[in-house]
Backbone as a ProteinNet text record, in pm:
[ID]
protein_1_A
[PRIMARY]
MKAQMQKGFTLIELMIVVAIIGILAAIAIPQYQNYIAKSQVSRVMSETGSLRTAVETCMMEGNSTSCHLGWTVSNLLAGQSDEGGLETGQTGLEVSIEDNTAEIVATFGQSASTAIVDKTLTWSRDENGEWICDTTVEDKFKPAGCQGETETDA
[TERTIARY]
-1624.8	-1619.2	-1640.9	-1722.9	-1756.3	-1648.6	-1624.7	-1530.6	-1603.1	-1533	-1596.4	-1597.7	-1708.7	-1722.7	-1645.7	-1579.8	-1504.4	-1601.1	-1581.8	-1664.2	-1575	-1609.4	-1531.1	-1417	-1326.8	-1214.2	-1084.6	-989.3	-858.1	-778.2	-672.3	-588.4	-528.5	-487	-425.4	-527	-650.3	-754.7	-779.4	-783.7	-802.2	-683.4	-562.4	-442.8	-441.9	-488.1	-495.2	-594.8	-709	-809.3	-753.6	-686.3	-627.3	-520.9	-440.1	-337.2	-400.5	-505.8	-574.2	-632.3	-695.5	-750.8	-639.6	-525.8	-411.8	-358.3	-349.3	-301.4	-399.3	-527.8	-628.4	-624.9	-607.4	-600.5	-476.1	-365.2	-241	-252.5	-335.8	-356.6	-466.4	-572.9	-690.3	-670.8	-603.2	-591.4	-517.8	-401.8	-337.2	-420.9	-490.1	-574.9	-690.5	-744.9	-853.6	-804	-683.5	-627	-605	-559.8	-545	-680.5	-781.9	-917.1	-967.7	-944.1	-987.7	-918.1	-787	-712.3	-763.6	-787.3	-836.3	-975.8	-1060.6	-1195.7	-1191.6	-1096.4	-1083.8	-1036.7	-944.5	-900.2	-1017.5	-1096.4	-1214.2	-1314.7	-1331.4	-1425.6	-1380.6	-1251.3	-1201	-1207	-1182.6	-1194.6	-1336.7	-1434.7	-1574.7	-1611.9	-1569.8	-1603.5	-1544.7	-1417.3	-1353.8	-1397.4	-1432.2	-1481.7	-1611.3	-1690.7	-1816.1	-1791.5	-1673.8	-1639.8	-1615.6	-1592.8	-1565.5	-1680.3	-1803.4	-1919.2	-1921	-1895	-1892.6	-1779.6	-1665.1	-1552	-1584.5	-1645.9	-1686.7	-1784.2	-1878.7	-1975.4	-1903.4	-1810.6	-1732.8	-1657.1	-1601.6	-1525.8	-1617.1	-1736.2	-1829.4	-1881.2	-1893.2	-1939.6	-1826.9	-1702.2	-1587.9	-1550.9	-1585.9	-1564.1	-1459.3	-1333.3	-1228.2	-1167.8	-1213.5	-1153	-1251.3	-1377.9	-1471.9	-1595	-1576.5	-1687.8	-1717.9	-1844.7	-1885	-1898.3	-1820.1	-1816.4	-1918.7	-1969.6	-2066.3	-2002	-1881.1	-1805.5	-1848.4	-1870	-1895.3	-1763.9	-1724.2	-1594.5	-1582	-1465.2	-1437.9	-1340.6	-1362.2	-1271.5	-1149.3	-1136.5	-1020.8	-913.2	-943.9	-849.7	-792.9	-667.5	-599.8	-460.6	-391.9	-254.5	-232.5	-219.6	-188.9	-305	-271.3	-376.7	-439.9	-549.8	-617.8	-581.1	-457.6	-413	-387.8	-407.9	-372	-478.8	-593.9	-699.4	-834.4	-936.9	-1071.1	-1081.9	-1162.6	-1185.3	-1271.5	-1218	-1292.8	-1342.1	-1285	-1324.8	-1265.6	-1168.6	-1107.9	-959.2	-879.6	-738.7	-723.7	-627.2	-606	-678.8	-746.1	-816.3	-785.5	-725.6	-694	-761.9	-827.9	-892.9	-839.9	-786.6	-736.1	-787.1	-820.1	-867.2	-778.7	-719.7	-636.7	-668.6	-694.1	-725.8	-835.4	-803	-901.4	-869.3	-789.5	-752.6	-790.6	-797	-830.3	-762.3	-751.2	-690.3	-754.4	-786.3	-840.3	-741.8	-679.3	-579.1	-626.5	-639.8	-680.8	-564.3	-530.6	-423.3	-483.8	-448.4	-501.9	-441.4	-522.1	-476.8	-587.4	-584.3	-687.1	-721.7	-837.9	-886	-848.2	-764.8	-725.7	-632.4	-629.9	-542.1	-396.8	-315.4	-175.4	-99	-144.9	-77.9	-92.8	-191.3	-213.9	-203	-172.1	-159.5	-50.4	-76.3	13.1	26.8	-44.5	-48.3	-155.3	-153.5	-250	-329.2	-445.7	-528.6	-560.3	-533.7	-546.6	-635.8	-732.3	-811.6	-757.5	-716.2	-662.9	-747.9	-782.5	-860.3	-768.5	-761	-678.9	-761.9	-699.2	-766.4	-880.9	-882	-989.1	-1110.1	-1101.7	-1213.2	-1211.3	-1101.2	-1091.2	-1032.3	-1098.9	-1052.3	-974.1	-860.1	-775.9	-748.8	-766.6	-740.2	-604.9	-527.6	-399.4	-379.6	-302.7	-280.1	-139.2	-88.1	46.6	45.4	-70.7	-76.9	-18.2	14.7	68.1	-33.3	18	-68	-178.4	-150.9	-252.5	-371.7	-357.3	-466.8	-538.8	-486.5	-547	-679.2	-785	-913.9	-918.7	-1008.8	-1027.5	-1068.1	-1011.2	-1043.3	-950.5	-856.7	-761.4	-620.4	-587.2	-456.2	-357.6	-400.3	-312.2	-337.1	-255	-271.8	-230.7	-315.9	-284.1	-227.7	-129.5	-69.5	-155.3	-181.9	-260.3	-177.4	-203.1	-132.9	-189.2	-99.9	-144.4	-162.9
6463.2	6408.1	6257.4	6208.8	6066.7	5987.1	5866.6	5776.4	5712.2	5699.9	5640.7	5489	5430.1	5284.6	5227.2	5113.6	5047.5	4979.6	4999.3	4936.1	4844.8	4715.4	4620.8	4559.3	4495.6	4426.1	4498.4	4484.7	4543.7	4449.6	4498.7	4419.8	4299.8	4316.5	4204.7	4094.8	4130.7	4030.5	3949.2	4014.6	3945.4	3853.6	3899.6	3818.2	3693.7	3706	3591	3488.2	3532.8	3442.1	3369.9	3442.9	3382.4	3279.4	3309.2	3215.5	3088.2	3101.5	2984.2	2898.2	2959.6	2884	2813.7	2879.8	2818.6	2697.6	2704.9	2592.7	2475.8	2503.7	2397.2	2331.3	2410.7	2354.9	2268.9	2309.3	2232.7	2096.5	2085.9	1958.2	1877.5	1942.5	1872.4	1815.2	1884.8	1839.1	1706.2	1686.6	1554.7	1442.2	1472.7	1371.5	1334.3	1430.3	1404.6	1320.5	1347.7	1268.7	1123.4	1101.9	965.6	895.8	968.6	913.8	871.7	955.2	925	798.4	788.4	671	544	550.3	431.8	393.2	491.3	459.6	400.1	441.9	384.9	240.1	209.5	70.9	-14.8	37.3	-35.9	-58.5	41.6	28	-81.1	-81.1	-183.2	-320.5	-327.3	-455.6	-508.6	-421.5	-461.8	-499.7	-417.3	-444.8	-577.7	-599	-723	-841.2	-814.9	-922	-981.6	-898.5	-949.8	-1047.1	-1043.2	-1136.6	-1278.9	-1290.9	-1424.6	-1521.3	-1474.2	-1560.4	-1605.5	-1512.5	-1547.7	-1646	-1626.7	-1717.4	-1856.4	-1860.7	-1989.5	-2062	-1988.1	-2047.5	-2103.3	-2026.4	-2074	-2202.6	-2207.3	-2325.6	-2447	-2426.3	-2538.9	-2589.2	-2499.6	-2539.2	-2593.8	-2590.1	-2639.3	-2550.1	-2424.9	-2329.5	-2228	-2259.4	-2173	-2079	-2083	-1996	-1902.4	-1936.8	-1851.5	-1817.2	-1796.9	-1767	-1617	-1580.4	-1440.5	-1398.3	-1297.4	-1256.8	-1150.2	-1077.2	-971.5	-852.2	-817	-707.6	-573.5	-476.3	-338.8	-263.2	-193.1	-125.9	-25.2	-25.3	65.6	173.5	296.5	404.6	412.3	321.4	320.9	222.4	142.3	40.8	76.4	43.3	58.9	1.6	-6.1	-52.6	-175.9	-290	-413.9	-454.6	-534.8	-587	-708.4	-754.4	-871	-997	-1004.1	-1121.7	-1237.5	-1357.6	-1476.3	-1525.7	-1466.3	-1510.8	-1494.3	-1487	-1463.9	-1322	-1304.1	-1172.2	-1090.8	-977.3	-892.7	-764.8	-728.2	-604.8	-481.3	-499.2	-386.1	-409.9	-308.5	-318.4	-293.3	-357.5	-343	-446.4	-540.1	-646.8	-779.8	-869.2	-1001.9	-1106.9	-1201.3	-1311.5	-1440.5	-1527	-1654.4	-1768.6	-1878.3	-1998.8	-2113.7	-2183.5	-2299.3	-2409.2	-2527	-2642.8	-2606.5	-2606.2	-2577.5	-2446.3	-2360	-2231.1	-2119.4	-1999.5	-1883.6	-1760.2	-1658.6	-1533.6	-1417.3	-1313.6	-1189.8	-1079.9	-1016.6	-913.1	-782.4	-679.8	-546.8	-451	-375.9	-278.1	-138.4	-57.7	77.9	167.9	256	351.3	449.5	511.3	603.8	709.4	700.8	802.6	774.7	676.1	643	750.7	761.2	855.1	825.2	928.8	908.7	823.2	816.3	735.4	585.9	545.2	402.2	360.4	453.8	420.4	315	217.8	105.2	2.7	19.5	-82.6	-184.7	-299.3	-404	-449.9	-506.1	-574.1	-710.6	-815.4	-951.2	-1035.6	-1102.9	-1206.2	-1339.6	-1426.2	-1557.9	-1666.2	-1767.6	-1881.3	-2001.7	-2063	-2183.6	-2307.4	-2423.1	-2547.7	-2585.7	-2530.2	-2557.8	-2466.6	-2373.8	-2282.5	-2157.5	-2131.2	-2012.4	-1897.1	-1782.4	-1663.1	-1575.6	-1524	-1435.7	-1309.5	-1195.4	-1067.3	-1015.7	-963.7	-902.5	-783.2	-687.3	-568.4	-516.7	-444	-387.9	-241.7	-188.1	-48.9	-40.4	81.8	102.5	58.1	21.6	-28.5	69.2	199.4	297	302	245.5	243.3	109.5	8.2	-125.5	-129.1	-176.5	-187.9	-313.4	-316.3	-435.4	-550.7	-665.2	-781.7	-799.6	-709.9	-723.2	-699	-773	-758	-862.9	-950.3	-1057	-1182.3	-1281.2	-1410.6	-1398.7	-1448.4	-1445.4	-1581.7	-1578.3	-1703.2	-1760.5	-1889.2	-1956.1	-2068.2	-2097	-2206.7	-2339.8	-2429.6	-2559.4	-2658.7
2415	2283.9	2290.2	2200.5	2197.7	2125.5	2176.3	2108.1	1990.8	1877.8	1760.1	1774.2	1733.9	1736.4	1617.8	1642.7	1535.5	1440.4	1311.3	1210	1127	1119.9	1040	1119.3	1045.1	1107.7	1077.6	1167.6	1142.9	1053.2	996.5	906.7	979.5	1101.3	1176.1	1203.6	1230.7	1252.5	1124.8	1012	885	853.6	884.4	859.2	948.2	1069.1	1159.8	1106.2	1058.3	1001.5	878.7	790.9	671.3	711.2	811	856.8	913.1	988.5	1045.4	934	834.8	721.9	645.6	626.7	558.3	632.1	762.8	843.5	835.5	846.7	835.8	698	592.9	457.4	440.4	497.4	485.9	552.3	653.3	722.2	653.7	613.4	561.7	421.7	332.5	193.8	183.1	246.7	238.3	300.8	409.2	471.5	379.4	308.5	214.3	97.4	49.4	-59.9	-17.1	105	157.6	166	209	218.1	80.7	-20	-156.6	-206.9	-186.7	-233.1	-165.2	-35	36.3	-10.6	-35.6	-83.2	-223.7	-306.7	-440.4	-434.7	-343.3	-326.7	-278.7	-186	-137.9	-249.3	-334.2	-445.4	-542.8	-578.4	-670.5	-605.2	-475.3	-404.2	-416.1	-399.8	-409.4	-552.2	-648.4	-788.1	-835.3	-806.8	-852	-766.4	-642	-555.6	-606.4	-674.2	-729.4	-844.7	-903.6	-1011.3	-960.2	-830.3	-774.8	-802.3	-791.7	-817.7	-963	-1055.3	-1197.6	-1227.4	-1165.4	-1185.9	-1130.6	-1013.7	-955.8	-1048	-1105.5	-1198.1	-1320.9	-1374.8	-1489.9	-1456	-1335.6	-1294.6	-1281.6	-1224.2	-1206.6	-1340.2	-1438.4	-1570.8	-1657.9	-1606.5	-1681.5	-1798.4	-1789	-1897.5	-1853.2	-1872.2	-1819.6	-1922.8	-2049.2	-2149.9	-2218.2	-2224.9	-2298.5	-2216.1	-2089.8	-2000.1	-2001.9	-1998.8	-1993.4	-1846.8	-1806.9	-1666.3	-1630.4	-1728.7	-1698.4	-1631	-1672.5	-1610.9	-1667.4	-1580.2	-1621.1	-1608	-1712.9	-1717	-1602.5	-1537.4	-1426.4	-1471.5	-1429.5	-1466.6	-1375	-1280.3	-1191	-1235.7	-1337.3	-1382.5	-1518.2	-1537.7	-1667.3	-1653.3	-1760.9	-1753	-1836.5	-1772.4	-1842	-1931.9	-2032	-2118.4	-2052.7	-2109.4	-2054.1	-2131.8	-2180.7	-2254.9	-2159.6	-2209.7	-2133.9	-2038.8	-2035.8	-1946.9	-2012.7	-1932.7	-1986.1	-2040.7	-2141.5	-2199.6	-2103.8	-2058.4	-1965.6	-2031.4	-2144.6	-2210.7	-2147	-2060.3	-1991	-1973.9	-2008.4	-1976.2	-1827	-1768.4	-1624.9	-1542.6	-1608.8	-1537.4	-1605.2	-1529.5	-1581	-1494.4	-1559.2	-1489.4	-1550.7	-1467.9	-1518.8	-1431.4	-1499.2	-1431.2	-1477.3	-1381.9	-1413.3	-1313.4	-1367.3	-1284.8	-1184.8	-1058	-954	-882.1	-947.9	-889.3	-985.6	-933.2	-1016.1	-959.3	-1043.8	-1000.3	-1075.5	-1000.5	-1056.3	-1017.7	-1117.3	-1091.8	-1152.2	-1068.5	-1112.8	-1093.5	-1199.6	-1194.2	-1195.1	-1095.4	-1084.4	-1191.8	-1245.2	-1346.4	-1375.3	-1491.4	-1539	-1435.7	-1373.2	-1279.4	-1134.7	-1111	-973.5	-918.4	-787.8	-719.8	-757.7	-767.9	-807	-706.3	-584.2	-482.2	-508.4	-588.9	-611.2	-757.8	-847.1	-989.2	-1008	-1093.3	-1126.2	-1013.7	-903.4	-798.5	-836.1	-771.4	-805.3	-684.3	-713	-613.9	-672.7	-596.8	-648.5	-559.4	-621.8	-556	-604.6	-512.9	-549.6	-485.5	-565.9	-516.2	-509.4	-391.6	-379.6	-413.6	-408.5	-446.9	-354	-233.9	-137.6	-156.4	-251.5	-277	-192.6	-122.4	-37.5	-118.4	-112.4	-181.5	-84.5	-130.7	-50.3	-130.7	-67.6	-131.5	-84.4	-178.4	-145.5	-238.2	-193.1	-273.6	-253.3	-353.7	-345.4	-301.7	-266.9	-219.9	-79.7	-38.1	96.4	201.6	318.1	425.6	463.7	457.3	499.3	404	283	186.7	181.4	250.1	243.9	319.8	254	323.1	409.7	502.8	585.4	495	516.7	436.3	318.3	300.1	190	242.5	344.4	405.6	359.3	270.5	226	305.2	276.8	341.1	486.7	574.7	717.3	757.6	843.4	888.8	1000.5	990.9	1094.1	1154.3	1277.5	1343.7	1294.2	1259.2	1208.4	1319.9
[MASK]
++++++++++++++++++++++++++++++++++++++++++++++++++++++++++++++++++++++++++++++++++++++++++++++++++++++++++++++++++++++++++++++++++++++++++++++++++++++++++

C-alpha cells in the first residue's frame, strides 16, 4: 500500500507562521511610528528653517512688523495663534523680530504624530546673526542640527 502524499499545511504549521507574523508586527509598528515622528520633526525643521532667509531680509530692510514671509501652510502645525509677531497665516507658527534678534516658533498639531503634538521647534537668532535650533520633543525624535545650544569653551 502506498503512503499518501501530504497536501497543504498542517494546523500547527499555520499557527507558527501566524505567531511569527504577530511578533514581527509587535516590533515593527512602534519602530515605524517613531520613524514617522522623527521624519515629521525633520520636515518642520526644514520648513521653518527656510523662513530664516525671509526673516533676515525683513531685518535688513528694517521691516519687523509687516514683512511678507511667503509661508506655505503646513498640515503638521497647529495650536497657538500667531498673535504678537509677523502675520504668518497659520496657527501654530509665530515669527517675531526684535532689535537685532529673531525667533521662529512652530507648534506641532493637526496631522502630526501623537508623540509630538503640542511640542515646539524653535529657531532663535542671536545678535551676532547665528541661528540655533531647539525643540521640546524627546531626544529620540530630535533631528541632527536641532539639538539646542551647544556649550563651547571660551
